[in-house]
N, C-alpha and C positions, 0 to 999 in steps of 0.2 A: 315682451317686445310688441305684441299685438296691441295691448292697451296703450303703450307709449306712442305707437304709430297712430292709433285712433285719435289720441289727444292732439297730436300734431296736425292730423288731417282735418279735425273739426274746428281748428282755430278760425274764428271769424265767420262761422256758418250759423245762420239763424234757424234753419229747419234741421236740427240735429236728429230728431226722431225719424224724419223721412230719409235722411242720409243713411242711418244705420239700417232701417228696414229694407233698404235697397240691396243689401248684401245678399248674395247667393253663392252656393258652391262650398268648397272645402275651406278649412282654416287657412291653408297656404294661399289659396286664391284670394282670400280676404286680405292677407298680409301683403301680397303683391299689389292688390288694388290700393291699399292704404299707402304703400311706399310711393306709388305713382302720384297719389294725391299730395303727398309731402313734397315731391319734386316740383310739382306745378307751382308751389308757393315759394320756391326759392328764386333768388335773382339769377340772371343768366351766368354771372361770374361764378356763383356758388355751384350751379348745376354743372358747368363745365369742369370745375374742380372735382366735384364728386364723381363725374363720369370718368374723367381721365385718370384719377387716382384709384379707381375701382380695380385696376389690374394688380394692385399691390397687396400682398398679404400683410405687410406692416407699413406704417406710414411715419415719416419724420419730416420736419420742415425742409431740410436740404434735399432730401430725396424727392419730395413733392415739387420743389422748385425745379429740379432737373427734369422731371417727367413732364411737367406742365409748362415749362419755360416761363416761369414767373418768379417773383421775389418775396411773396407774402405767404409762403406755405405754412410757416409756424403760426402766424396770426390766424390764418384760415382754420387750422386744426383746433386752436384754442377756442375760436368762435363757434365752431361746430360742436365742441364739447359743452360749451356754455348753453348752447341751444338744444342740448339733449338729442342731437341728430345721429344717434346710433353709432357713436364713435367711442371706443373703449381705450383708456390710457393703459399702457403696458409697463410704465415705470412711474416712480414718485416724482421724477423731475419733469414729467410731461414732454419727454423728448420723442417717445415712440408710442404710436397708437395703432389700432386696427378697427375696421368697420365690423358691425354685427354681420355675421355670415349671410343672413337673408337679405339684408340691405345691400351687401356687396354683390350678391348674385343678380339682383334686379338691376343694379347699376350696370353691371357687365352686359346684361341682355340689352339694355338701352344703348350702350356704347356700340355693341356689335351690330345692332339694327340700324342705328342712325348715323354712326361714324365708323364704319368698318375699316375704312382706309387708314384711320388713325391708330388702330390697334397695334400693328407691327411697329409703327414709329414709336409709340409709347413704350413698348417692351424693349426696343433697342436702347432708348434713353435710360430706362431703368437698369438694363444690363450694363451700360457704360458707367453709370453712377456706382453700382455695386462693385464693378471691377476696380474703379479708382479708389474705392474705400475698402479694398481687400476682402470683399464678401463674395468669394469665387463661386460658391454653390448657388447663391441667388443670381449672380451674373449669368451663370450657365442656364439656370431655369428660365430666365427671361429671354436669353438668346434662342432657346428652343421655342418659347412662346411666340417669338417674333418670326418664326419660320426661317431662321437664319443659321443653317447648319454650318456654314463656313466659319461664322463667328464662334459658334458653340465649339467647333473643333479646335480653334485657336485657344480658347479658354481652357478646354479640357487638356490640351497638350501642356499648357503652362501649369496646370494644376497637378499633373501627375506626380512630380517629385514630392510635393507636400502631402498628397493623398497617400502615396506609397509609404512615406515615413510615418504617417498618422494611422496606418493600419485600418483603412476604410476601403478595401478593394472592391467590395460589393457595390458601393455607391459609385465608384469610378467606372466599374464595368457596366453598370446600368446606363450611365451617360454615353459611353463610347458605342454601346450597342444600338443606341438611338440614331447614330450618325449613318448616312448613306455609305455603303461599302466603298464607292469610288473615291470618296473624300478621305477615308481612313488609309487607303492603299497609297495615296500620294504623299502621305505624311509619315516618314520613317520613325520619328520620335513617338508619334501616336501608336504606330504599329508595335514598337517595342514595348511601350507601356501596356498595350493590349495584351501582348504575350505574357508579360510579367504578372499582370493582374489575373489572367486565366490560371497561371501557376499558383498564385496565392490563394485562389478559390478552389484549387484542386481539379481544375478542368484541363487535363493535359492535351486532349485532342484539340487541334487548331493552333497550338503554340508554335510548332515548327513552321507552319505556313506564315504566321505573323512575323516571325523572326526573318524568314526568307524574304518577305515583302520589304522589310527594312534594309536588308543586306544589299539589295540590288541598287539602292540609292547611295551607298557609301562613297562611291567614287564620283558622284554627281555634285556640282556646286550647290551650296545652300542658296535658297532664294525665296521669294514671296509670291511667285507666280501661282495662279489658281487654275490653270489649264489642267485637264484630266491627265495629260501626259507629262506635266512638270511637277517636280518635287516642291513641297511646301514645308518650310521649317520656320517656326516662330520661337522656339527655344534653342538658340544656337549652342548654348553651353551643353545641353543634353545631347545635341547632335554630335558635338565633338567627341563625346565619350561613348558614342554608340558602339564602336568596335568591342570595347571591353564589356559594355552592358549586354551586348548580344552574346558574347562568349559566356558571360555569367548566366544568362538565360538558358543557354544550351546545357551548361553544367547543372542548373536547377532541373531542367527537363530530364536529363540523363539520370539524375538522382531519383526523381519521381518514378522513372521507369525501371529503377533497380540496376542500371548499367554503370557499374563502378569504374570500369576502364574509361568510358566516355566522360564520366564525371571528372575524373582526374585530368584527362586531356584538356577539357574546356576550362576547368578551374585554373590549371597552370597557364593556359593561354591568356586568361583574364588577368592573372597576376603579372604576366609579362607586359601586358598592355597598360596596366594601371600605373599612374604616377606614384612615386614614393609617399607623397603626402595624402593620397586618397585613402585615409585610414578606414573609413566605413566600408567601402567596397573591398578593400584588401582583407578586412576582417571577414566579410561574407565569403569571399573566394577561399580563404583559409578554412572556413567552417565546412564548405563543401568538400574540400580535400580531407578534412578530418572525418566527415561522415563516410566518404568513400573508403578510406583505409580502415575505418572501424568496421564497416560492412564486410570487408574482405578479411578481417581478423588480424590485421597488422596494427595492434593496439599501441605499440610504442610510437610509431609514426603518426597514428591518429592523435595520440595525446599531444605530440609536438605541434601539430597543426591547430588543434583546438586551443592550446595555450597561446599560440601566435594570434589566433582569431580573437581571443578574449583581450589580449594586450592591445590590438589594433582598435577594437570596438571601445575599449576604455578610453583610448586617446581621442576617439571620435565622439565620445560622450553619449554613446548609444547603449543605454542600460538594458533594453529588452533582449537583444541578441547576445549581449555580453553575458547575461545571466543564463540564457539558453546554453551558451558555451560552458558555463560553470557546471550545469547539470550534466552535460556530455563528459566533461573531465571527470566528474565524480563517478559517473557510470563506468567509465573505463577503470578507475581505481578499484571499484567494487569487483569488477570482473577479474582484476589482477589480484584480488584478495587483500587489498590495502584499505581496510575499513577505516582505520584511524586517520589516514591521509585524506580519505574521502570526507570525513567529518570536518576536518580543518578546511578543506576546499570549500565546503558549504558555509562555514562559519565566517570566513574572512569577508566575503561580499555582504553578508548580513550586517556585519559590524560597519562596513563602509557605507551602506545605505542608511543605517541608523544615524551615522554621523552627518549625513547630508541634510537632515532636518525634516520637518513635517511634510513639506511640499513634495520633496523627492520620495519620501516613503509612500505617500499617497499615489504618486504617479506610477511608482514601480510595484504597487501592492500585489498585482496578479503574479508578477514574476517572483516576488519575494515569497508569495504563497507556495510557489513551486519548490523553492529552496527548503521551506519548512517541511513539505511532504518528503523531500529527499532525506532530510535529517531524521524524520520520523521512521523512514525505512531502515536507516542505519541503526538507530537506537533500538528498534524492534529486533533486528538481527542480533544485536548485542545483549538482548534480554532485558532492556530497560523499558518496561511498559509505561511507567509514569512519564518519562521524558518523551516517549512516543506519543502518548495522548496529548501532552502539552504542545508539541509541535503541530499535531493535527488540528488542535483547537485554534492555534495561532493562524494556521493556514486558512481555516474556514472563516475566521473573523476577518482576515484580509481580503479574501476572494469574494465573500458573500455568495451571490448567485451568478457571478460572472467569471467562471473559471476558464483558464486556458485549457483546451481539450485534453492534451496529453497529461497535464497535471491532474485534471479531474479523474482521468482513467487510472492514474497511479494512486491517487488518493483512495478511490474505491477498492483498488486491488489490495492496498495495505490494510484497509478496514476489513476486507475479506480474510486476509491472513490472520488478523486478530480474532475474528469470529471463529475461524477454523481452529485456532489454537485453544479456544474455549469450548470446542465441541459443538458449536452452533453452525452446523454444516449447511442447512437450508438458507440461513441468513447470509452465509459466505457466498453461496451460489447466486443469490439475488444480487449481491454487490458486484460479483464478477460479471453478471449479465449487464448491469448498469455500466460497468467499466467498458465492456465490449461495445455496447451501443455508442458510447461517447467516442471511443477509439475509431470505430467504423465511420462515424460521421465526419471525423477529422481526417479520414484517409490513412489512419495508422493501424491497419490490420496486422502490422509487423510487431505489435507488442506481444511477443511470444509468451511472456510470463502469464498472460491471462489464460490461455488454453492449457498451459502446463499446470497451473494452479487448480484449474477446474478438474482436471483429471486426478490430481492428488486428492482433492476433496471427495471425488467419486470413490476412489479406492478406500479412503478412510470410512466412507459410508457403507462399504461392501458392495458397491454398484460396479462390479467388474465388467458386466455386460456393456455398460455405457463406455467404459474405458476401452474395451476391445473394439467397439463400434468406432470410436474416435481414431484408433489405429488404422482400421480398415478404410475409413473415409479419406485418410491422408496417404494411403498406400505406403505406410512405413514398413521398413524391413530392417532387421538387424544386420543384413548384408550390405546396406547402403553405405556409400562413402561417408566417412566422418569429416566434418568441416565445422568451422565456427558458425557458419550460417545455419546449419541444421542441428547444432549441438543441443539446443533446448528441446526440440522435438525428439531427438534420439535419447536424451536422458529420460524423458518422460516415457518413451517406449520401454526402456530398461525397467522402469518402475512397474509398468504394466506386466512385463514378462515375469518379474519376481512375484507379483500378486497372482498371476495366472498359475505359476507353479505352486504357490501356496494353497490354491484352491483345489489342487489335485487334478486339474483339467488337462495339463500338458507337461509331461515329465521333462521334455526337452527344453521347455521355456527357460529354466534356470541356467542351462548351459548357454543358451542364446544371450541371456542377460549378462552373464559373467564375461563372455567373449566380447560383447558389444562395449561393456564398461571398460575393458582393458584397452580397446582401440580408442575409445573416447578419452581415456586418461592419458594415453600417449600423445594424442593430438593436443589436448589442453596443456600438457607440460611443455610441449614444443612451442606453443603459442604464448607461453607465459601467463596463462589464465589460472592463477592460483585459486581464485574464488571457485572456479569450476572444478579444479583438482580436488578441493576439499569436499565438495558435494559428491563427486564421483567416488572418492575414497569411502565416504559414508555409505553410499549405495553398494559399493563392493563389499563392505562389511556386512550389510544386510543380506546381500545375495549369498555370500559364503555361509552366513549363519543359517539362512533358510535351507541351504544345501547340506547342512550338518558339518561344515568344515570350520569349527570354532577357531582353530589356530590361525587360519588365513584371515578369518573375519577380524580377530583381535589385531593381527599385524596391520591390516589396512586401516583399522580405526585408530590405532596408536599413531600412525603416520598423520592421519587427519588431525588428531588432537595436537600434535607437535606443530603443525602449520597454523592451526586455527587459534591456539591460545594467545599468541602475541597480539592478535587483532581483536580479541574479545568475542569471537563467534559463539553464539548460544543456540539460536533457533534452528540452524542447519542440523544440529543434533536433536534438540528437544522436540522438533516437529515430527520426528520418527517414532515417538511414543515408547511403549513398553519394550518392543524388541531392542531399541537402543539402550534402554535402562539396563537390560540384562547384559548387553555387551560392555557398557561403561563399567558396570560392577566388575566384570572380568578384567577390564583394563587396569583397574585399581590394583589388582594382584600382579600385574605385569610391569609396574613401575610408573604408571601415568601420574601426572601431578595431582595429588589428592585435593588441593583447594579448587583447581579448575574442574575436575571431574565431579566433585561434590556440588559445585555451582550448577553444572549441567543436570545432574541427578535431581537437584532441587527444582530446577525449571520443569522437568518432567513430572515430578511429584506434585508441584503446584497444580498442574493441569489435571492430575489424577485425583487429587484430594478435594477439588471443588472450587478453589479460588478462581479457576478458569472454567468451572462447570464442565469438566471433560465428560465425554461419553462413557458408557459402561466399558469395562475392560475388554469384553468380547468384541466391541466395535473398534478397539485400537489394533486388533490384529489386521494384517494386510488384507485378509478375507475373513470376515466374521464366521464363527461356527453356526451351522444351521440348527434349527430346533432338534432335528433327528440326531445330528452329530453331538449335540449337548447331552441328549438322552444316552447315547452310546458311551460318551465320556464318563457320565455319572456311574454307569454300570461297570466300566473298566476300573473306576476308582473303588468300587465295591468288590473287586476281585473276580468279576465274571469272566469266563472264557468266551471265545467267539461263539461256540455252540450255545452257551448259556444266554448270551446276549440275543442270539437269533431266536431262541425259545421264548425269552421274555418279551421281545418286541414283535414276535410272529413275523419274522422276515428270514430270508435265506442267509446261510453262512457267507456266501459270496458277497452279498450286499453288506453284511457286517464288515467284512474285510475292506470293502471299498470305503465305507465310512471311517474305518480306523486309519486307512492311508490318508484320507482327506484331513483327518484330525492331526496326524503327524505333520503333514505339509503345512497346515495353517499355524501350528504351534512351533514349527521349526525344530522338530525333534525326530528321533529315529526309533524310540521304544515306548512301550506302555508306561514304564516307570517314569521316563522323562516327560511323557505327555501329562501324567497326573501331577508331577512336581511343577511343571511349567504352568499348568492350569491353576494350581493353588497360588503360585506367585502372582498370577494375573487376576486372582480373585474371581475366576470363572467358576471354580468349584467352591 
C-alpha cells in the first residue's frame, strides 16, 4: 500500500529524490502524508466523492448516489478502480467495493476536520438507503453514527421480530442498550423486545421492569409523538399483540425462576389472548405449559401440551422449536419407560427433514444433531453400541463446532457413559466436566443426570469419600420428601448409602437405602414413571443383595426384568457390573426369560472380558477391597483362623474381625465360605 501511494504521489514530480528524502517519522506517518499528497492531485469532484463516501464500510453505485446526492456513483467507482486509487472490488460483477482501511481512515479525518457538519447528514442518508434496501443492521449502524437515537430506536423496534426469529439476541441487545433509557421507556414494543431478549440471553433481572414499562402503555392510543411523556409506536402490528406477548414473557420469566404455578398461569393467559391462527406463539405457550407440568411431575399432561406445541409449530413452519418439542416428548417417554415409542418419536422428524431436501437439512442441522444424540442415548440404553456410535458420528458431522448447548451437554454425557462402561473412569469424568461447563454456561444447571452420573463413576472407582462429600454439600437426607423434582438426587443418595454399607462404615446405611428406595418406588409408580421404577427395582435388588436377603433381591429384580424386557433395556442392568451378574444368574433359576437374561449377562461379560476394557474385578465392587483386606481374604482362603491371621499379619484379633466384616459387606456375603466363593467368581482370588 505504501509503495502504491508513493507512486501515485510522485506522479508529475521532477525532484523525486528530494521528495522521498523529506520523509520523517513512522511508516504510518509516511502513509498519511502520501495519502494527502494523492488527494491534492484529485479533482474537486473526486475529492468530494472520496470524502463523503469514506463513512461507508462498503460501496456500491446506488449507495454512493444516495449518500452524495449524485447520479454517477458507479462510474466514479469504476474510475477509481482503474486509477488504482485504493479501492478493492468485493465481487466479480464490480457492484460492491471497499476502500483500503488506511485510505478510508485518512479520508474520514479530513471529512471530520473540514466538513464536520456533513457527517451526520451523510450517515442519515446511508441509513435511509440501507433501510429501503432491507439492510437493517447497516441502517441501524449509520443511525447511531448520525447521533440520531430516535431513528435508531425506530429501526431497532422494526427489526425485533426478524432478529428474534433469527436467533441473534446478543446483537439486538447490544443495539437497544446503546439507546437512552428515556427513549426505550416511551416505546412499549421496544420494552417488550428488550425483556424477551434479556430472557433469551439468560439475564432474568430487569425483565419484569421492562414488561411493566410496556404494560402501562397498553390502554394508551398508539401514536408517533416523540415527547418524553408520550408513547411511541412504529410497529403497530406488534403493539396490537403486546398483551399476549407480555403474558408469554411473564411465563418465560416464571419458568426461568422455577415457578411452575406462575408459568401455567401466564401461559394459559397467553393462550386465551392469542388468535386461533397464531400458530407460532400458541406453540410457544403450549411448550411453556408442557415444561411447567413436566417440572411438577405431571407427565401425561406435559406430554399433551408438548404434542400440541409440536403440532402448532409444524403448522407455523418453525422447525427449531418444533424439534425442541420432539426432544421433550421423547424425554417424557423415556421417563415413562417407553423406549421404543421414544425411538419412533425421534425417527419420524428425521425422516421428515430428510424429505425436505438439502437446504432444509442444512438449515436445521443443529436441531437434527440433537435428535441424533437422543437416538444415541436410546440405542445405548438398549445395548446397541454400534448404532449409538453411528448416531453420535452423524450428530458431530452435522453440528461441527457450533452445538446447541443442551445437545452438546447431552452428547458429552452419553460419551461419558460409554467411557464408564469401558472402565475408563477418568475419561468419563473429564467428559462430564465438559458437559457441566456447557450446561452451566447455558443456564441449565438442572441437568441432574450430570451429577448423578459423576457420583456413580466415583462409586465404581471406589471414591466413596467423594460421593459422601457430594451428599453433604447438597444436604441430602433419606428422610426428605420424595418428589419428581428431587428423584434423581435421592436415587443417587440411595446408591451412596448402599456403597457406604458395603464399605463397613455405617451398618444403618443399608436400612436407610432400602426404606428410601421403597418410598421412591411408590412415588414413581403413582406418577407413571416406569423408567424410574425399573431403575429403583434394580437398586432395591442390589440393596437387598448387599444386606444378604437374596430372596427379596431376586423378587425385585424379576419384576424389573418383566417391565424392562418389552422395551429392550440393557444398560440399566449391565452398568451394575458383577453384583448384577450374580443376581441375574439366580433369576434364571426362578423362571426369568433365558434369552433376555442371557443378553444381559453377555453385556456384562463383554465389559468384563475386555471388549469394553473393563476394570479389574475388585474395582467392580461397590467399594473395592483395600490392600490389607485382600491380604486377609487370601489368608481366609488358605483356612486361617482369625488368630492365625492376626499372628501372620502382626495385628490385633479385633482388627482382623473388622477387616473380615468389611470384606463381607463389600462382597455382599455373610460367611467366610461365601466370601471365598464370591471372591473366586469375581476372580479376586
